[in-house]
C-alpha positions in Angstrom: -28.4 -14.3 -56.0 -29.4 -11.9 -53.3 -30.1 -13.6 -50.0 -33.6 -12.0 -49.7 -34.7 -13.8 -52.9 -34.0 -17.3 -51.7 -34.4 -17.3 -47.9 -37.3 -19.4 -46.8 -39.6 -17.2 -44.9 -42.2 -18.6 -42.4 -44.5 -16.8 -40.0 -43.2 -16.1 -36.5 -45.7 -18.2 -34.6 -43.5 -21.1 -33.7 -40.9 -19.4 -31.6 -43.1 -16.7 -30.1 -45.6 -19.3 -28.8 -42.9 -21.6 -27.5 -43.4 -22.0 -23.7 -40.9 -19.9 -21.9 -40.6 -21.5 -18.5 -37.7 -19.5 -17.1 -35.5 -21.2 -14.6 -36.4 -20.0 -11.1 -33.9 -17.5 -9.7 -34.5 -16.9 -6.0 -34.2 -13.4 -4.6 -31.9 -12.9 -1.6 -32.2 -10.2 1.0 -28.9 -8.5 0.2 -29.3 -4.7 0.7 -26.4 -2.3 0.9 -26.2 1.4 1.7 -24.2 3.5 -0.7 -23.8 7.2 0.3 -27.0 7.0 2.3 -29.0 5.2 -0.4 -30.2 1.6 0.2 -29.7 -0.6 -2.9 -31.0 -4.1 -3.1 -28.9 -6.7 -4.9 -31.2 -9.8 -4.9 -29.2 -11.8 -7.4 -25.8 -11.3 -5.7 -25.5 -15.1 -5.4 -25.0 -15.4 -9.2 -21.6 -13.8 -8.8 -20.3 -17.1 -7.4 -19.9 -18.9 -10.8 -18.8 -22.2 -9.3 -21.6 -22.5 -6.7 -23.9 -25.5 -7.5 -27.0 -23.2 -7.5 -25.4 -20.8 -10.0 -24.3 -23.7 -12.3 -27.7 -25.3 -12.3 -29.4 -21.9 -13.1 -26.9 -21.0 -15.9 -27.2 -24.5 -17.5 -31.0 -24.3 -17.4 -30.9 -20.8 -19.0 -28.5 -22.0 -21.7 -30.7 -25.0 -22.5 -33.8 -22.7 -22.8 -32.0 -20.3 -25.1 -30.7 -23.1 -27.2 -34.1 -24.6 -27.7 -35.6 -21.3 -28.6 -32.9 -20.4 -31.1 -32.7 -23.8 -32.7 -36.5 -23.6 -33.3 -36.2 -20.4 -35.3 -37.1 -21.5 -38.8 -34.7 -19.0 -40.4 -31.6 -20.1 -38.5 -30.4 -23.1 -40.7 -30.5 -21.0 -43.9 -28.8 -18.1 -42.2 -26.1 -20.3 -40.8 -25.4 -21.9 -44.2 -25.1 -18.5 -45.9 -22.8 -17.2 -43.1 -20.5 -20.2 -43.6 -20.4 -19.4 -47.3 -19.6 -15.8 -46.8 -17.1 -16.5 -44.1 -15.2 -18.8 -46.4 -12.7 -16.3 -47.9 -9.0 -15.8 -47.4 -8.0 -13.3 -44.8 -4.5 -11.8 -44.5 -2.9 -9.9 -41.6 -0.6 -6.9 -42.0 3.0 -8.1 -42.6 5.7 -7.2 -40.1 9.3 -7.1 -41.2 12.2 -8.3 -39.0 15.6 -9.0 -40.4 15.1 -10.8 -43.8 11.6 -12.0 -43.0 8.0 -10.9 -43.3 5.6 -12.3 -40.7 1.8 -12.2 -41.2 -1.4 -14.1 -40.4 -3.5 -16.0 -42.8 -6.8 -17.8 -42.7 -7.9 -19.9 -45.7 -11.5 -19.3 -44.9 -13.1 -21.6 -42.3 -10.0 -22.4 -40.2 -10.9 -21.9 -36.6 -7.7 -19.9 -36.0 -5.4 -17.9 -38.4 -2.0 -19.3 -38.9 1.3 -17.3 -38.9 3.2 -17.3 -42.2 6.8 -16.3 -42.7 8.6 -15.5 -46.0 11.9 -14.0 -47.0 11.1 -10.7 -48.8 7.9 -9.6 -50.4 8.1 -12.0 -53.4 9.2 -15.2 -51.8 6.8 -18.1 -51.2 5.4 -18.2 -47.6 5.6 -21.1 -45.2 3.6 -21.9 -42.1 5.5 -21.0 -38.9 2.7 -21.4 -36.3 -0.6 -23.2 -36.8 -2.8 -22.8 -33.7 -5.4 -25.2 -35.2 -3.2 -28.0 -34.1 -3.3 -26.9 -30.5 -6.8 -28.1 -29.7 -9.6 -30.0 -31.4 -12.2 -27.4 -30.7 -10.1 -24.4 -31.8 -10.3 -22.7 -28.3 -6.5 -22.4 -27.9 -5.7 -19.2 -29.8 -2.7 -17.2 -30.7 -2.8 -14.0 -28.6 0.1 -12.1 -30.3 3.5 -12.3 -31.9 6.7 -10.3 -31.7 9.8 -11.1 -33.8 13.3 -10.3 -32.5 15.0 -7.4 -34.4 17.0 -9.8 -36.5 14.1 -12.1 -37.2 15.8 -15.1 -35.6 13.3 -15.6 -32.9 9.5 -15.2 -32.6 7.9 -14.6 -29.2 4.3 -15.8 -29.4 1.5 -15.8 -26.9 -1.1 -18.5 -26.3 -4.6 -17.9 -24.8 -7.0 -20.6 -23.7 -10.8 -20.4 -24.1 -10.8 -16.7 -24.8 -9.1 -15.7 -21.5 -7.0 -12.5 -21.3 -4.3 -14.6 -19.5 -1.5 -15.3 -22.0 1.4 -17.8 -21.9 4.4 -16.6 -24.0 6.8 -19.0 -25.7 9.7 -18.5 -28.1 10.1 -20.2 -31.5 13.2 -20.3 -33.7 12.1 -19.0 -37.1 14.6 -21.0 -39.2 13.6 -24.4 -37.8 10.1 -23.8 -36.4 11.1 -25.4 -33.1 10.2 -23.9 -29.7 12.7 -23.2 -27.0 11.9 -24.2 -23.4 11.1 -20.6 -22.5 7.6 -20.3 -21.0 6.2 -17.2 -19.3 2.9 -17.4 -17.4 0.4 -15.0 -15.9 1.0 -12.4 -18.5 -1.9 -10.0 -19.3 -2.2 -6.6 -21.1 1.5 -6.6 -21.9 3.7 -5.6 -24.8 6.8 -7.6 -25.7 10.0 -5.5 -26.3 13.1 -7.3 -27.5 16.6 -6.2 -26.5 18.7 -5.0 -29.4 20.7 -8.2 -29.7 17.7 -10.5 -29.4 19.0 -12.1 -26.2 15.7 -11.5 -24.3 12.8 -9.2 -24.0 10.8 -7.0 -21.6 7.2 -8.0 -20.6 4.7 -7.3 -17.8 2.9 -9.8 -15.6 0.9 -10.2 -12.5 1.5 -12.4 -9.5 -0.2 -15.8 -9.8 -3.9 -15.6 -8.6 -5.1 -17.9 -5.9 -6.3 -21.3 -7.0 -9.7 -21.1 -8.6 -9.6 -17.3 -8.8 -7.9 -16.8 -12.2 -11.1 -15.7 -14.0 -12.4 -13.5 -11.2 -9.7 -12.0 -9.0 -8.9 -8.3 -9.4 -5.8 -7.6 -11.5 -3.5 -5.2 -9.7 0.2 -4.6 -9.1 1.5 -5.4 -12.6 5.3 -5.6 -12.7 7.7 -5.1 -15.6 10.4 -7.8 -16.1 13.2 -8.7 -18.4 13.4 -12.3 -19.6 16.7 -13.6 -20.9 16.3 -16.5 -23.3 17.1 -19.8 -21.7 16.4 -18.7 -18.1 13.4 -20.0 -16.2 10.8 -17.4 -15.5 11.7 -17.3 -11.8 15.1 -15.8 -12.7 13.6 -12.9 -14.7 14.9 -9.5 -13.7 12.5 -7.1 -12.1 12.7 -3.8 -14.0 9.9 -1.8 -12.6 7.2 -2.2 -9.9 5.2 0.3 -8.0 3.4 -1.3 -5.0 2.6 2.2 -3.8 0.6 2.6 -7.0 -1.1 -0.8 -7.5 -3.3 0.4 -10.4 -0.3 1.4 -12.6 0.6 -0.8 -15.6 3.6 -0.7 -17.9 4.0 -0.9 -21.6 7.7 -1.3 -22.7 9.3 -0.3 -26.0 12.9 -0.6 -27.1 14.0 2.1 -29.6 14.9 0.8 -33.0 18.5 2.0 -32.6 18.7 -0.1 -29.3 19.7 3.0 -27.3 16.8 3.3 -24.9 14.0 1.5 -23.1 10.8 3.5 -23.1 8.1 2.7 -20.6 4.6 4.2 -20.9 3.0 4.1 -17.5 -0.7 3.8 -17.6 -3.5 3.9 -15.0 -6.5 1.8 -16.1 -8.1 3.0 -19.3 -7.3 6.6 -18.7 -5.8 7.9 -21.9 -3.3 10.0 -19.9 0.0 8.4 -19.1 3.5 8.9 -17.7 6.7 8.1 -19.6 9.9 6.7 -18.1 13.1 5.9 -19.9 16.5 4.2 -19.4 19.7 4.2 -21.5 20.3 0.6 -22.3 24.0 1.0 -21.8 23.2 1.8 -18.1 20.6 -0.8 -17.0 22.2 -0.8 -13.6 20.5 2.6 -13.0 16.8 3.1 -12.3 14.5 4.3 -15.0 14.2 8.1 -15.2 10.9 10.0 -15.5 10.5 12.0 -18.7 6.7 12.8 -18.3 5.9 12.7 -14.6 2.4 14.3 -14.5 -0.9 12.8 -15.4 -1.5 15.6 -17.8 -2.2 14.1 -21.2 -1.6 11.2 -23.5 1.9 10.6 -24.8 2.5 7.8 -27.3 6.1 7.1 -28.3 6.7 7.0 -32.0 10.4 6.8 -32.6 13.7 8.5 -32.1 16.7 10.0 -33.8 19.5 9.8 -31.3 18.4 11.5 -28.1 15.4 13.2 -29.8 12.2 11.3 -29.1 8.9 11.8 -31.1 5.5 11.5 -29.4 1.9 11.6 -30.5 0.1 13.7 -27.8 -3.1 15.6 -26.9 -1.1 17.9 -24.6 -2.4 21.3 -25.5 -4.0 19.7 -28.6 -7.3 18.0 -27.9 -7.2 16.5 -31.5 -3.6 15.5 -31.1 -0.3 16.6 -32.5 3.3 15.3 -32.8 6.1 16.7 -30.7 9.8 16.0 -30.2 11.6 16.0 -26.9 15.3 15.9 -26.6 16.6 13.9 -23.7 19.6 16.3 -23.5 17.1 19.2 -22.8 13.8 17.5 -21.7 12.3 20.6 -20.1 8.9 21.6 -21.4 10.1 24.9 -22.8 12.5 23.0 -25.2 9.8 20.8 -26.7 9.4 21.1 -30.4 6.1 20.9 -32.3 6.6 18.7 -35.4 3.0 18.3 -36.6 0.5 20.9 -35.3 -3.1 20.0 -34.3 -5.5 20.0 -37.3 -9.3 20.2 -37.6 -9.3 16.4 -38.0 -8.3 14.1 -35.2 -4.8 12.6 -35.6 -5.6 9.0 -34.6 -2.2 7.4 -35.2 1.3 8.2 -36.4 4.3 6.1 -37.4 7.9 7.3 -37.4 10.3 6.4 -40.1 13.7 7.9 -41.0 12.0 9.1 -44.3 9.3 10.9 -42.4 6.0 10.4 -40.6 2.9 8.5 -41.7 -0.1 10.3 -40.2 -3.6 8.7 -40.0 -6.4 11.3 -39.5 -10.1 10.8 -38.8 -12.2 12.9 -41.0 -15.7 12.6 -39.6 -14.9 9.0 -38.5 -13.3 7.7 -41.6 -9.6 7.7 -42.4 -7.3 9.8 -44.5 -3.5 9.3 -44.5 -0.8 11.9 -45.0 2.9 11.2 -45.7 4.9 13.9 -44.0 8.6 13.7 -44.9 11.0 15.2 -42.4 11.9 17.7 -45.1 9.6 18.7 -47.9 5.9 18.9 -48.7 3.3 16.5 -47.3 1.1 14.5 -49.6 -2.2 12.7 -49.1 -2.2 8.9 -49.7 -4.8 7.8 -52.2 -7.2 5.3 -50.6 -9.9 3.1 -52.3 -12.8 4.9 -50.7 -14.6 5.8 -47.5 -13.0 3.3 -45.0 -10.4 2.6 -42.4 -6.7 1.9 -42.5 -4.5 -0.1 -40.1 -0.8 -1.0 -40.0 2.1 0.9 -41.4 4.3 -1.6 -39.7 8.1 -1.5 -39.6 11.2 -0.2 -38.1 12.4 3.3 -38.4 15.1 2.5 -41.0 12.7 0.8 -43.4 12.0 2.4 -46.7 8.7 0.5 -47.2 5.8 -0.5 -45.1 2.4 -2.4 -45.3 -1.1 -1.3 -44.4 -4.6 -2.6 -44.7 -7.8 -0.9 -45.9 -11.4 -2.0 -45.2 -14.9 -0.7 -45.3 -18.4 -1.8 -44.5 -18.7 -3.8 -47.7 -15.0 -4.7 -48.4 -12.8 -7.1 -46.3 -9.3 -6.0 -45.5 -7.0 -5.5 -48.5 -3.3 -5.4 -47.8 -1.1 -2.9 -49.6 2.6 -2.3 -49.9 3.8 1.3 -49.7 7.1 2.6 -50.9 7.9 5.4 -48.4 10.3 7.1 -50.7 8.3 7.3 -53.9 4.8 7.0 -52.3 4.0 4.2 -54.8 1.3 1.8 -53.6 0.7 -1.7 -54.9 -1.7 -4.4 -53.8 0.0 -7.1 -51.7 -2.9 -9.4 -50.8 -6.6 -9.2 -51.4 -9.3 -11.9 -50.8 -11.4 -13.5 -53.5 -15.0 -12.8 -52.5 -18.3 -14.7 -52.9 -20.3 -11.4 -53.2 -19.9 -8.2 -55.1 -19.0 -5.2 -52.9 -20.4 -2.9 -55.5 -23.9 -4.2 -54.7 -23.8 -2.2 -51.4 -23.6 1.4 -50.6 -22.6 3.4 -47.5 -23.5 7.0 -46.9 -22.8 9.3 -43.9 -25.5 11.4 -42.4 -25.5 13.8 -39.4 -28.3 14.2 -36.9 -28.9 16.2 -33.7 -28.8 14.6 -30.3 -31.0 15.7 -27.3 -28.8 18.6 -26.4 -28.3 19.8 -30.0 -24.9 18.1 -30.5 -24.3 17.1 -34.2 -23.5 13.4 -34.4 -22.4 11.5 -37.5 -23.8 8.1 -38.5 -22.9 5.6 -41.3 -25.8 3.9 -43.1 -25.1 0.9 -45.2 -27.5 -1.3 -47.3 -28.0 -3.0 -50.6 -27.8 -0.6 -53.5 -31.1 -1.8 -54.9 -33.0 -1.4 -51.6 -36.4 0.3 -52.0 -36.1 3.5 -50.0 -39.8 4.3 -50.4 -40.7 2.1 -47.5 -39.2 1.3 -44.1 -36.9 -1.7 -43.6 -35.6 -3.8 -40.7 -32.6 -1.9 -39.4 -29.8 -2.9 -37.0 -28.4 0.0 -34.9 -24.9 -0.8 -33.7 -23.1 1.3 -31.2 -20.3 1.6 -28.6 -19.6 5.1 -27.3 -16.8 4.8 -24.8 -13.1 4.6 -23.8 -11.9 6.9 -26.6 -12.6 4.1 -29.1 -13.7 5.3 -32.6 -16.0 3.3 -34.9 -14.5 3.8 -38.3 -15.8 1.7 -41.2 -15.0 -2.0 -40.8 -16.0 -5.2 -42.5 -18.1 -7.8 -40.7 -19.6 -11.0 -42.3 -22.4 -10.7 -39.8 -23.3 -7.2 -41.0 -22.9 -8.2 -44.6 -25.3 -11.1 -44.2 -27.8 -8.7 -42.5 -27.6 -6.3 -45.4 -27.9 -9.1 -47.9 -31.1 -10.2 -46.3 -32.5 -6.7 -47.0 -31.7 -5.1 -43.7 -30.1 -1.7 -43.1 -27.0 -1.3 -40.9 -26.7 2.0 -39.0 -23.5 2.9 -37.0 -23.6 6.2 -35.1 -20.4 7.8 -33.8 -21.5 8.5 -30.3 -19.8 10.7 -27.7 -17.5 8.8 -25.5 -15.5 7.7 -28.5 -12.4 9.3 -29.9 -13.8 10.5 -33.3 -13.4 14.2 -32.5 -10.6 14.1 -29.9 -10.5 14.6 -26.2 -13.6 16.8 -25.8 -15.8 14.2 -27.7 -14.5 11.4 -25.5 -14.9 13.3 -22.2 -18.4 14.4 -23.1 -19.5 10.7 -22.7 -17.7 9.8 -19.5 -18.4 9.7 -15.8 -21.4 11.9 -14.9 -21.8 12.8 -18.6 -22.5 9.1 -19.6 -26.1 9.8 -20.3 -25.0 11.8 -23.3 -24.0 8.5 -25.0 -27.4 7.1 -24.4 -29.1 10.2 -25.6 -27.0 10.1 -28.8 -28.1 6.5 -29.5 -31.7 7.3 -28.8 -31.6 10.3 -31.1 -30.1 8.0 -33.8 -33.0 5.6 -33.4 -35.6 8.4 -33.6 -33.9 10.0 -36.6 -34.0 6.7 -38.5 -37.7 6.3 -37.8 -38.5 9.9 -38.6 -36.6 9.7 -41.9 -38.5 6.6 -42.9 -35.7 4.1 -42.8 -37.5 1.9 -40.3 -40.2 1.7 -37.7 -39.9 0.9 -33.9 -41.1 -2.7 -34.6 -38.4 -3.2 -37.2 -35.5 -1.5 -35.3 -33.0 -3.7 -33.5 -30.0 -2.7 -31.4 -26.8 -4.5 -30.8 -23.6 -3.7 -28.9 -20.8 -5.6 -27.1 -18.9 -4.9 -23.9 -19.3 -1.2 -23.3 -21.7 -1.4 -26.2 -23.7 -4.1 -24.4 -24.1 -1.6 -21.5 -25.2 1.0 -24.1 -28.1 -1.1 -25.7 -29.2 -2.5 -22.3 -29.4 1.0 -20.7 -31.2 2.5 -23.7 -33.7 -0.4 -23.9 -34.6 0.2 -20.2 -35.0 4.0 -20.8 -36.9 3.5 -24.1 -38.5 0.0 -24.2 -40.9 0.9 -27.0 -38.3 2.2 -29.3 -36.9 -1.2 -30.4 -38.3 -4.4 -31.8 -35.4 -6.5 -30.5 -32.3 -5.9 -28.5 -29.0 -7.9 -28.2 -26.5 -6.8 -25.5 -23.4 -8.9 -25.6 -20.7 -9.4 -22.9 -22.0 -6.2 -21.4 -21.0 -4.2 -18.3 -24.4 -4.2 -16.6 -23.9 -3.9 -12.9 -22.5 -0.4 -12.5 -22.2 -0.5 -8.7 -19.9 -3.6 -8.7 -18.1 -3.6 -12.1 -14.9 -2.5 -10.3 -14.8 -5.6 -8.1 -13.9 -8.1 -10.7 -10.7 -8.8 -12.8 -9.8 -5.5 -14.6 -13.1 -3.7 -14.0 -11.4 -1.2 -11.6 -9.6 0.2 -14.7 -12.8 1.5 -16.2 -13.5 4.1 -13.5 -11.7 6.6 -15.8 -14.7 6.4 -18.1 -17.5 5.3 -15.9 -16.6 7.0 -12.6 -16.4 5.3 -9.3 -19.3 4.0 -7.1 -17.2 5.2 -4.2 -17.7 8.8 -5.3 -21.1 10.2 -4.2 -21.8 12.2 -7.3 -20.6 9.5 -9.7 -22.6 6.9 -7.7 -25.8 8.9 -8.4 -25.0 8.9 -12.2 -24.1 5.2 -12.2 -27.2 4.2 -10.3 -29.4 6.2 -12.6 -28.6 4.1 -15.6 -27.1 0.8 -14.3 -29.1 -1.9 -16.2 -29.2 -4.3 -13.3 -30.7 -1.6 -11.0 -33.1 0.0 -13.5 -35.2 -3.0 -14.6 -38.9 -2.1 -13.7 -41.4 -4.8 -12.8 -44.5 -4.7 -14.9 -42.9 -3.3 -18.0 -43.2 -4.9 -21.4 -39.7 -5.2 -22.7 -38.8 -6.1 -26.3 -37.4 -9.5 -27.3 -33.9 -9.6 -25.7 -31.0 -11.9 -26.4 -28.4 -11.5 -23.7 -25.0 -13.0 -24.8 -22.0 -13.8 -22.6 -19.3 -16.5 -22.2 -18.2 -18.6 -19.4 -14.5 -17.7 -19.6 -15.0 -13.9 -20.0 -12.4 -12.6 -17.6 -12.7 -9.0 -19.0 -16.4 -8.4 -18.2 -17.3 -10.9 -15.6 -20.3 -13.1 -16.8 -22.2 -12.4 -13.6 -23.1 -9.0 -15.1 -25.2 -10.8 -17.8 -26.5 -13.4 -15.3 -27.9 -10.8 -12.9 -29.4 -8.7 -15.7 -31.1 -11.8 -17.2 -32.6 -12.8 -13.9 -33.9 -9.4 -13.2 -35.3 -8.8 -16.7 -37.1 -12.2 -16.8 -38.7 -11.6 -13.4 -39.9 -8.1 -14.4 -41.1 -8.9 -17.9 -44.8 -8.0 -18.3 -45.0 -8.7 -22.0 -44.9 -11.9 -24.1 -41.5 -11.2 -25.7 -38.7 -13.6 -24.7 -35.8 -12.7 -22.5 -33.0 -15.2 -23.3 -29.5 -15.8 -21.9 -27.0 -17.3 -24.3 -23.9 -18.6 -22.7 -21.0 -19.6 -24.9 -18.8 -22.4 -23.5 -15.0 -22.2 -23.5 -15.0 -18.6 -24.8 -14.1 -15.3 -23.4 -14.7 -11.6 -24.2 -14.3 -12.2 -27.9 -10.6 -12.4 -28.7 -9.4 -15.7 -30.0 -12.9 -17.1 -30.5 -12.7 -19.9 -33.2 -14.5 -19.3 -36.5 -16.9 -22.1 -35.9 -18.1 -20.4 -32.7 -18.3 -17.0 -34.4 -20.5 -18.4 -37.1 -22.8 -20.1 -34.6 -23.0 -16.9 -32.5 -23.7 -14.8 -35.6 -26.4 -17.3 -36.8 -28.2 -17.0 -33.4 -28.0 -13.3 -33.4 -29.2 -12.8 -37.0 -31.9 -15.4 -36.7 -33.2 -13.8 -33.5 -33.2 -10.3 -35.2 -34.7 -11.6 -38.4 -37.5 -13.4 -36.6 -38.7 -10.3 -34.7 -37.8 -7.5 -37.1 -38.8 -8.8 -40.6 -42.5 -8.5 -41.2 -44.5 -11.7 -41.5 -45.7 -10.6 -44.9 -42.2 -10.7 -46.4 -42.3 -13.0 -49.4 -39.7 -14.2 -51.9 
């Protein structure tokens, strides 16, 4: 039965009239001069998370938000339905190593997915790692796995309370027993096994000072080699560049065991360098192959000394090239797959050929390109997204997943020789995906740029009248929003709401130019695209300002907060989550410095002007009536420091001239989002949807 038909609807009076006695947040006299401009920072004291005053204020804010959200009459029903919808089997994409397949599995409401292993595609699986046994509240989470080439060992990472810090261990696959190996202070690292499985390459930072693990700036990453059985202190230093403290290192060992490939990165800049080392000469230093910050080069595979790369070098929408280490000069590079009209988002190298994943107006199409012979398009179930194509270069088969806005991930097995596809795993669902429809529209932004947007809703929705609509966006860091399944979004549509997802500039949907058009001093383009999407939805009769909500997380939290401040009357409710909200100090905490490639630097005079012009913390205007706002963060977020949200909440509450609530929801023992247990995800989604439902659905709605 559709959710709209049985949800118990009450008037909105209870929560709206609840007294909102905001905890007092004193204003300090902190004023700094940036490039001749004096900028006040009255809530700087909230950056000290462990100070007693900060703790008291945060706890009081959390209690206020909890009372308000728990009083929403719709929340219990919404949470029950979310739990029902969330209770379905979920499967990860299998990875083959030796005789084994490794993949994740969640039976429905398990807080954390378990790792299964099986011999071959038809054998019964067994549990290899069950993170649900690590903690009673589910906040110890698996942060990654990497099997050795022969499948004998599995390196696995453990994260606590959502932190980006990962401790890596090694488990014997046959027995399920862990070795004594334990590697700490690892963050943003790949794991690359040596050919014989005797050890692996990884990157880590020096240990932070006591009490600074969630706040200290992360610089000077170093690449090490760990030999199984050795204590971490004996790990061999492979690469460090103290002269370039912002460099980081992603290691790969070629499938034939001949070379170590190291992609050198600088923050979130897509451009990178490439070093390599023949593994029969580890006594020699790594050699540079790409030594200029010119473009993005992502290693795909090799055949002998010939290396394949996915790159946007002289191809803004990407192409595949081959570089022979015997003749590495640029004039000897060979173009294997030329640039196309669609953006080549990903590629996978196999000895049989390449698997190419293109974005066609922000949804995927897949091409099988043999090394010899004609290419063929892989048939997909519909308008959606693919992920996976895992395996080693010598494999003749692979696995991939497909998903859409109304279909959870289905896992398929692909024969690379014949092109035959068969279903490997698919969840049993407690709803009918055919009850929902997705269409893609195009609208014009402020400067005339044509922007695509997905619109999803129940198929039986009455399009003759406006409906509550959730506008979700991101727009940054070359990240593309292709269709994906979310229980939260499904529940919203089931209630009768519309989901709208625009593909804003700053993302990677149309290659390098699309990304760069939403960066640095051009960041306002992203906000203009989002505003134009909102106005288009209103003009086309999908919704009204009072029924339009916006939501985004991380860079998307910045997006919806900045847009709300620029257009406070355009939305009926706003939910910025774990947002980057202080654009003058984002680079001073944890990994924030890495984002200057997208945002620009406050140290640069022109970029400072652009940052100050939209920085949410600095653009709250006293005496303005802002819409209902639910600011969401977490106490262990060491990606986007929680003080961003604290300072924004304090400023917005002090400035609010209207009656709409400004709430700060702080999740305990959680981070930026990765590894969050299912129970917390359901509670968070229930709060978000109840808040949006309460303010966006008309009071006259009836069963």
